[in-house]
C-alpha positions, 0 to 999 in steps of 0.5 A: 482507492487502492483495492488490489495490487501486485508484488512479483519482484523477488525479495532479494531485489526488494532488499537491495533497492530499499536498503533492507538490513533485516530479512526475516520473512519469505515472499512469493510472487503475488499478482492479485493481492486483496484486502485482509491478506498478508502484505509485505511492508518495510518498517524502520526500528533502528534498521530497515526490516521487512515484515508482513501485516494484514491489509485492513487496519485494526486500531489498537483500541478496537474491540475485535479484529474484524475490519471494515472494508474502508479501513484498507485505505486512509485519505491523505487529506484527513489522515492526521485527524481521524481517530483511527489514523492519527496515532499510526500517522504520528508513530507507526508509518511504513511502506507497503511494497508493490510493483503495480496496482489495479483500478477499475475504470467506469465505461458506461454500465461496466467497470474495466480493470486497469493495471498501473505501474512504473515505466521502469518496472521497478518496485515502489513503496506505498505510504502506509500506516500500521497498528498493533491490536492485542486480543483482550483474552490474550493470544498473538497480537495482530499487526495490520496496515492501511494504504494512504491515498491521494488525488489522482495525477493526469494519467489516473484522472480518467481511470479513478478519482483516487490513487495510492501515494507512491513515495519517491526515493527521496521521501522514503527516509522521512516517512519511515523516520518516526522521530524526525519528520514533523506533521507538515513535512509528512503531509507534504509527501502525500501528493500524486506521483508524477504521471510521466513515470507511470504507465497504465493498460487494460487487463482482463476481468480475470483479475476481478476474482481475488482467487485468481493470482497468476501472471494472467492478471497483468497480461494486457488485453 
């Protein structure tokens, strides 16, 4: 699964890398992004624009805005069939922007936090789905999202049995183009990222608490 990640890159650098033409949100460096918090996403509606969605998908047909913990991730193997995800997969795809993520490696009776990022240090886009839930009694609609996960690459296998789908630059346009790609093409994008381009290192248990959000979270130990 993917339960925590970082985004410390400036919004100006993010916009430049992902060819964003519409910036209407603010962003501060985040070292420990957790479920139910706001995350920075990239969507395409004519042009590419940045937005903020709540992490933890609330399907449009839900009776209420509360999410189950499992709705923070969607498995690539079933994302096109499960009722909660099939409509967003077809019509509401996004990139959840990050520059690193955490996984907890089991070591005996304990779990040690590991930080994984691109060796280049560049930000990247995680394959995401989003939906819009409208309160039945009226009020502000809720935009929420989930991160698609897949089988791990060779680097991640000793750490965890899942990893988030990191989309390479050449796959981003197809993922964001709601009218263009077909189901089989989209599913073919949801494989593990090449392990040679990633690095992983141990960090302290300071990151275990979502209340901690500082550079100390990503310091190697």
